N, C-alpha and C positions, 0 to 999 in steps of 0.2 A: 503494499500500499504506500502511495505517495504522501507526502504532507498536505497536498492539495485535496487528495481523496479523503484523508483523515479530517481535515477541515469540514469538507462537505458532510461527511458522515455525523461529526460532532453537531453541527448546524441542525441537521434532520432530527437528531435525537434530543436536542435541547441540551446539550452537555455543557451547562454552566450554572453557576450559583446566583440565584436571584439577588441583584443588587451589588454584586462583587465582581471584581476583575481579576482574573487569575491567568497569568502568563506562563506557558510552558516553553522554556528556552531550550532548544536542542543543541545551540552552540554551533560554531563553525559556519559551514555553508547552508546548513539546514535552516537556520534562523528560528522564528518562534511562532506559536499560536496564542492568539490572544482569546480567552472564554470571557467574553464581556456580557456578564449578567445584568448590567445596568441598561445596556442596548439590546439585550436578547439576542446576541449574534456571535459567531465564531469567525475570526478574521486572521490573517496572516501579518497584521500590523503590530509593530513594536509600540510600546507606549508603557505608561505608568500603571502599575498594578498593585493590588492589594497584597497578592501572594505571587511570588515567582518560583516555579519548580525549573530546576536545571537537571537536565538528564539527555544523555547522548541518544541519537535517533536509534541505534541499535539496541540499547538498554530498554528505550520506550517500547519498541517492537517486543521485545521479550517480556516486558510488563504485560502488554496488551494480549499476548498470547498465552498468557499464564505460566510461562517458563521461568519468570522472575517474580518474587513476592515484593510487594511495596515496602514493607517494613525491612526486609533484608536489603533491598536496594538502598534505603535510607541509611541503615546501620553500616554499611560497607562503603558509604560515600558515592555510590553510583546515582543516587537521588538526592539533591541538596534543595532545601526549602528556605526561601527568604520572605520574610514578612510574616503574616498572619498564619500560624501554624494549623489553627483550626479550620481554615478553608481547604488546606490541603487534606485533612482528615475527611471533610465533608465531600471533596471532590472524588474520593474513591467510591462512594455510592453512585454519583452522577455518572463516572466513567463505566459502571457497570451496565449502565444502558446500552453501551457500545457492542457489549458481547451478544451473540445471538441473531 
C-alpha cells in the first residue's frame, strides 16, 4: 500500500480523533499524514499537531499487518510519540477501523 492509498483508506474510515490533530511522520522521503479531527479529513499536509507519531514506513506496515505490536514498537524506540500521549492511546482504537 502506498501512502496515498493509506490516506484514502483512512479518510474513508474516518480514522481521526474528533477535534484533535495527529500527525504520523514517516521520516525521510515518505513525509507525513495529518489525521485532522478538527476538519474531519486525512491529508498529506505537514503542520502543527496535538500529537506526532514518528515511525518508519516499514515499521508502520508491520504495525498495520499485525506483525509488530504497538507497545513493543514504542518500548523499543521504533515508534516515538511527541505531544499528548493520550491521543496516541486513543488512536489505536481508531486505526483498528482500517483492518478488515
